[in-house]
N, C-alpha and C positions, 0 to 999 in steps of 0.2 A: 588412833594413834595420831597415824598420817595426818587426820584432816588437823588436830592441833597442832602439831607441829606448824605447817602451813600457815594457820591462821595468827600462831607464833612468829612466823615471817611476816606475813603481814603486817603485823602490828609495829615488829622490830622496824621496817623501811617507813612505813610512817611518821612513826618517832622519829627514826633518824632524820628524816625528808624536812619534817617540821626543825628542827633543830641547827638545819645546814649543812650536818655534818657528810653530807652526797655531793656537796657541791665539790668541782671541781678545786685542786687543791690550790689554795692563794698563797700558799707560800714562796716568799720573792725567792729564798733559795733554790729555788727548781731551776733545771735546765732549762736554757733559752731555747724557744720552740724553732723547729726549721724553717730556713726562708722559705717563704711562698705560702704559708697555711693562712689559711682566710682569718682572722679574726674573729675569734664566737663564736666556732665551728663546730664545739660541741655543747655553747648555751643552751637550746632547747631542750636536748637531750637532760641534761641534769637539771630541769626546770619540775619544781613539783608539778607544776601546771601544764605539764606536757598531756596533750591529744593523744593519748596511744590509739584510736579507732582514724586519725585520720592517718597515723604513720599506718596500720593496717591496712587500709586500703591504698596507700601509694607503694608500701613494701610486696604484698600477697596479691599481685598484679599478673595475668598472663603476659601482658606487653615489657614486662620489665624481665631482662633477658637470665638475670642468675633466675626468678623464680619458674619461670617458662623451664629453663633447662635444671629444676633443681633435682630430680631423679637421676639422671646422669652425673650431676655434678656429685651424690653419694655415691654413685657406682664407681668414680672413679677415688673416693678416701678406703677403698679396700676394707670396709669398715667388714666388723664380724662378730658374733654374741661374747662379748667378754672385754671388747675394746672399750679403752678408755680416751672420751674427746673432749675438747674444751673449744666450744664455740663462742669463738672473741667478737665483742661487740653483736651479740645474740640479737638484736633490735626485739623484732614483735615475736621470736622463737621457733619460725617454721624451720629451717635447718635444724634445729635442736631437737623439735618434737620425729623428723623423720632420723636423728643421729639416736634418738630412743629406741625408735622399731627398731632400726638396723642391730644395735647393739646390743639388746637383749635384758632382761633380766638382771643380768650377772656383769653387765657393761656399766660404765659411767658417763654421764653427759655433763660437762658443765657451762653451764649458759653464763657468761662473763657480761657484766655491761657495767656502764657507769649510769645507767640512768633509772634510776628508781621506780619508775614507772611501768618501763618496761619488765622488770623484775617480778612487781606486783602480777602484770598482766600474766607472764609466765605460770607463777604460782598459782593462782587461779585455775589457768588450761591444767598445769600437773594436778592437782585437789579433784578437779572435775572429772578428768578422765584416768584416776589411780593409776596416775607415774609416778612410779618410784626411784627409778633412776637419772631420775635429772635436776643437778641443784642449780641454784640460781647464786650467782657469786657475784656479788660487788666488788668491781675492779676499780683503781683508783688513775691518776692522770700517768702514771708511770708505771703503773705493774699489772700485772691479772692475778696478782695476790691469790696462787694456785702455790700446793706443796710442791715440794722436789722432786723429781721425777714420778711425776703423779698422772701423766696424760702421757699416750703414745700418738696422739696428731694433733696439731693445733690450727685450726679454721679459721682465717680470718679472708673476710667475705664483703668487699664494697667497705671496709673500713678502715685499712689500713693508712689510706690518707688522711684517716682523722686522728691518726697518732700524734700527739700533741708534743712527744718525748719518745721518738721512736728508739731511739738506744738504749733508752733502760727499759721501757716497755720489751721489747727483742731480746734483752738480756734477761725479765721475767719470764718469758717464754722457752728459751735458753733452759733455764734451770728449770720450768715446770716438766718439759718433755722428759719421757728415758733417755738415755742414749740408743741413737737409732732411729725414734722417733722422727715421724714426718710432721714438716709445718709447710702449709698448704696459703695461700694470698691470693685472694681472686680480688682484681681491682679493674680502674678503667682507663685504656686506653689514651695517654695524652698525648695528642699530636697537631702541634700549631700546624693552622690552614686545613685540618681535615676533620678536629675532632670537633662537635657543638659546645658554643658557646660556656655554658655548664659546666663541662668537664675544664676546660680550659681554666674558668676565673675559681673550682672549686677543689680541683686537684693539682697537690703541688707539684708533685713532678710525672716524670714517663717512669713507662717500666724498666729502663734502662739505670735510672737513678734509686728504684724502690729496690731490684734487685739488688746492686749493689751497696745498699745499706744494709738489707738482710744477712749477703756474704761478709761485712765488715764485722757482722755481730758475731760470726761466728758458725754459720750456716753453709751447708754445700747444695749446692744448685743442681739437682737431677736432671728437671724437664721443664717445657712447657708443654701443657696437654690443650691439645686442639677438642675445644667444647662445641657440637653444631648448636647451630642459632647465635653464637657469642660474633657479636661484629663489634661493639667497642667494650668490650672487657677483655681482660683473660686470663690464664690461668696457672700459675707457677708451681711448681712441688720443689719443696727443701728439706735437708735431711739433718739432725741434730748429728754429729758425726760421733762414732762409736768412742773414739779414742780423747779425754778433753783437751783442750789447745792450750799452750804453753801459761803458766798463769792462771787459767781458766779454771770450772767448774768441772 
């Protein structure tokens, strides 16, 4: 039964990919992207021709800071059996799979992606390994598309700078989190004169800018966590307040 469901998922992904429904929303009514975001930053990921193996080799490399620190990062999230977590911009899914092991059969992992090919890759991995607590989710340009109050933690690792419509996406994450749930954002420190050229050209804002955007969206900043081995990444922890904001959810 489980295998049949995954095959159905893969068929649906392929069908939608062919019809173009997985492309970033072309609707001209979408909010204007933030200043500084590179044009077409997500084009390759939504392409039906995405070479997944190329990105697996790039993402799952010990010389990549977040991959080398993956076990420490997972420990810092404080996951336990039964926890519900969303991996926003799951990519090749290595964090999603670690979350699956940490949360157990009673937990739930939502691997949210805008890339149909990454979702296909994850679905195959789950089917091959018999994983039942991980759900691939097709997000949109403006939303994680998760039910209200469905998660304890939203994890955004090296993908916040890819948010083309951060205010709308953050609002969807806030709705998806239970009151008191945590939002963790890991991204690149953009420091002119210090950061490498790729970071300066690719990442639209610095840590202070991103933190201000997240707090404006109704999250409470808790702490910056020190991760051994980080030299160009940072780890920020936020919380959805227990009490609703005036006029909000």
